[in-house]
N, C-alpha and C positions, 0 to 999 in steps of 0.2 A: 579365450580359450579355441576360438576358430582359427585364429592365426598361428597359433601355435600347432595345431593339429595339421594345417596345411604346410607349414615350414617342415614338420616331421616327415609328412608324406613326401615332399619334394627331396628332402635330404636322402631318406630311406631309397627312393626310386634312383637318384644318381649313385649312390654307394652300391645299391644291388646290381645296377646296370654296368657299373664299372667292375666290379667283381666278376660278374658272369662272362663278361666279354674278355677280361684278362685271361680266364681260364678256358672258355669253350667258344669265343669267337674266331673270327677269321685271322686274327693275328695273335691268338692267346697261347698259352703255355703248351697245351696239348698239341697244338698244330705245329708249333715251332719244335717240339721234341720229335715229331713224326718227320718234319723237314730235315733235322739234322741226321736222323737215321738213315734216309733216303740219299742225303748228301754222302755220307760214310760209304753207302753201298755203291753209289755211282763212282765215287773215287777208287774204291777196290776195283770195280769192273774196269775203269779206266786203266789203272796200273796193270791189270792182268791184260788188258789188250795191248798196251805199249810192250810189255814184256813179250807177249806172242809175236808182234810185228817185228821186235828186235831179233827174236830167234829165228823168224822166218828171213830176214835180212842176211843173218850170219849163214843160214843154209844156203841162200841163192849164192852168197858170194862163194861159199865153200864148193858149191856144184859148178861154178863157173871156171874153176882150176881144174886141171887134169887130175891132181892127187884126190881131190874131192870127188870127182866122178868115179875114180877108181874105188875110193872107199865106199861110196854109195852102192855101186854095182856089186861088191863083195858082199855087203850087207844084205843085198836081195838075193844072193845066191849065185851071181854071175862069176864065174871063176876063169874061164879060158874065152878068148874071141870066138864069137860064133855060137855059143850058147844062148839059148833063148831064156829070158827071165819072165817067170809067170807071177803076176801079183793077184792075190786074192781079196777081194773087198770083204772086209769084217766091219760088223756093226759094233761100234764101241758105245756101251751103254753110257758113259760118261761124257759123251761128245758135248762140245760147247753149245750147239743149237738146242740139245735137251736139257742142258743145265741152266740156259738162259729162260726157257719157256717155263721150267720148274719154279725158278725164282720169281718170275713175274706173276704167277697165279698166287704164290703164298703171300707176296707184298699188297696184292690187291684186296685180299681178304681182311687184312688187318687195318685198312685205311679208316681213318676217322674224318668224317666231314663236319667241318665248323658250322655252328650254329649261325643263322642269319640275324641281322639286326631287329627285324619285326619280331621275331620269336623271342629274342632276348627281352625286347622291351615289354612283351606281352608277360613273361615271366615276372621281370621287376615289378610291373604294375601290380600284378596279382599279389606277389609277396609283400610289396610296400602297403597296398590296400589292407591285407589281413593284419599285419603288424599295427598299422595306425589304428584300424578299428579295435583291435586288443587293447592298446594303450589308451584310446578315447573311452572304451567301457570301464576300463579300471580307473581312469581319472574320474568319469562321472560317478562312478560308485563311492570313490573317496572324496569327491565334491559334496555329494549328499550327506555323508557322514561329518565331513568338516563343517557344513552349513549347519547342521542341527546342533554341533557343539558350540559354534558360535553364537547362535541364537541363545541358548542357555547362560552364556557367561557373559553376554553383552557384547558390545562393539569393543574389540582389543585395542583399536587405534586410540580411543578416547581415554582409556585408562592409563596410557603411558605419561609418566611423569619426569620430565628431563631436567629439572630445576635442581634437583638433589646434589 
């Protein structure tokens, strides 16, 4: 009986450690899902930055031509040579710097930190010990009732007749 209990304990320890590690460990499902979300966010930011760079290149190419310079000047209110163009700084609430700082703070609050191996081993050991103890108590209780029944009926092995 002692060997069975020991084997049960080791098997439960391995199974519980594997399950907990696969869900909450450093390479678990929860961490992988979080990394996938982070990867999608990073790809989105990269695509947005690429589009912004392309737009700036187009604007730069447009400004290098004479027609582009005139259209830009017209958009700022410059109509006749010699006029001064005044540009006023306006604070845009949806500026890229403000959007990035807001996104970073929201992502950090929802991060999951994976459980370390010693903590997972401790949980596995405790759960395996408790389950093994319960099984041992039930087996001991059942063993006591089985022993009393065997004593009343005699030895079961001696009553078997295979010659029929």
